[in-house]
N, C-alpha and C positions, 0 to 999 in steps of 0.2 A: 480567610482569603482576606488579605488587604484590600481597603479599596484604591484603585488606579483609574487614572484617565486611560481609556481605548486606544490606543493608534490604529486598530486594526481588527480582520478577527482572529478574537479569541482562541488560541486553539490548545485542548489538552492530548498528552502523548501518551500512550501506552502501551511500555515496553520500551528500557532505555538501552538493550544492547547494541549490536553494532551497526543495527538498522536504524532502531529506533533514534540512536545519538547522530546518525547521518540526519536522518529527516531532521530533528530538532536544529542543525548546523545551516541544513539546507534551508528551512522556513525563514528562522532568523536574519539569514544572511543573504537572502538570495529570492525571496517571495514577497514584492513588495504588499503589504495589507496583510500580511501575516505576524502575527504576533501570538508565541509560544507561553502562556501565562503557568501552565501546569503540567508534570510529568509523571509517569508512577509506574515501578518496578518492582518486582517482590523483593528484588537485591535494594533496601533501603537507601544506605550509602552511593549505589550507584545512581541509582532515581535523584538524589540530592548532588551529586557530582554534576551528572547531565545537566538539570533544571536549574544550577547558580551558575552555566556556562552564559545562559540569556537572562538571567533574573526571574527565573521562573519559580513556583513553589512545588515543593515534593508530595503529590495527594497521599492522603494515607492507606487508598485503596482504588482498585479500577473501576469500581462501584460509583465512588461517592468523585471523582473525576468526572463519569460520565453524565453524572445524577446535578452536577452543579452548574447551576441557572448563569453562572458568569463565563461559563467555557462554552461556547456558539459552536465550535467541530470537534470533531476527535481523527486523531490518527490512530491507527491502530496496526503496532510492528512487534506485538507479544509472541511468544511460540505457536506455531501453527495451530495445533490441539484446543487452543484457546479461540480462535476466530468466530468460531458458530457464535459461542455462547457472547463474545464481546459484540458482535456483529448484531446480534439480538437485541441485547441491551443497549447500542446506540439507534436502532432504529424504534426501539419502543419509547426512548427518551425523544425521538423528534431531530436527534441529531445528524446533519452531515459530515459523513465520514469516508474517511481516505482508509481502506484496509490492504496492508501487504496480503500480497496472495500467497497461503491458495482462499477460497472463499470458507471453505469449511476443509476437513481432513475424511471425508466422507460423502458420497453423492447425496446422501438421504438430507446431510446436513446441509448441506447447498441447497437443495431443494427448500430446505424450511428458512433459508435465508432468505433468497431469491422471493417465497411465499409470503414471507412476513414485510418485506419492502411493497411488493404492490397489494396487498392487503391495507398498508398504511396510505396508499395511493399517493405516495411523492418518491421521486428519486432521490434517495439520501445516499447512496452507497454506491462508490470509486474502488475498483480495484488498483493497484499499482501497477497497472502496466501503462509505464513513462514513456515508451516508445512511441508512440503515435503523438505523442507532444515534445519530441525531441526534434530542433530544426535540420538537424541533419536526416534522418528520419523521413520528415516532412517533403525535404527536397529530394529525397531519392525516389520518395513513392510519387512525386508528381514526374519524374524523368521517366520512372519506367511507365506508367499509365499514360503520357505524353508521346512514348515510342522511342523516345530518343536512346534507349539502351541496347535497342532490338527486343524480341520478343526472349521473356526469362525462358530459360529451360532449363537451368537448376538455381537454388538458392542455398549458399554454404553459410551458415552460423557459428559462428565462436564464441564461448565464453571464456575470459579470462579472467575467473575469480584465484584471485591469491590464494586461497586453503578453504576447503570446506570447512562449515560449523561444526566444531567436539559431536554435536547432538545431532549432524547429518544421519539422513536414512538415505536407503535405493531408491524409493517412491518420492524423495525431493528432488532428484535429479529432475523429474517431470513436472512436480508441483511449484520448484523456488527456481527451477533451471529453462526446462525445455519448454515452461509455459509460455514462456516469451515470443518462443517463436511458433507455436500454436495460435499467439493471439496475433503478433504484427507478421508473418510471413504472407496467411491469407489478406490482410490489411495493403501490406507493400504491393500486391502482384495484381489484388482484386478477385483471386481464384479461391475457391475452398480448399481444404485438406479434405484429399481421399482416402488416403492409406499411410501409414508408419511401419515404417519399419527398422526393426533395432540389430545392430551387430554390436555383439559383446565383444 
């Protein structure tokens, strides 16, 4: 890695697919104090192309990116089955990490990640639940909790994804899409989810 003067938090992004590339653009264009300096993807040409859009370098491996002392934080947008392994590596390296959901593809794996963070004694991991930080959602929550919209009797949520990813699975409907509702609806209405019913 070449010497350069940092202007903000130096971030490495693991995964240069649609989500990873979108995160690279968002960080570089809209997040003051963020500087994407490295990108890794198994598809080396894709990593180089995405890294090149922001003047970053393409890392040779996820491990080298995570272990690089010049990288201060990591964003993981790799395929779901890699999340647990990468989260554990980021925790071991002591790097603040934004991890796209899911935490893991298994309950046991998610528990291992949570236990590792607790054992480290620091909150380093944030899951990709951005809606709690979206000004429109924050305003909606304020209006609901202040009683400005009356007492919520139902919440209707829609996803407008253009298309499913070619590797999408039926469980992905839960862990990649509906998971946003499991996170934000209880937060929006200040009430827990008691039951879930699915109609196919």
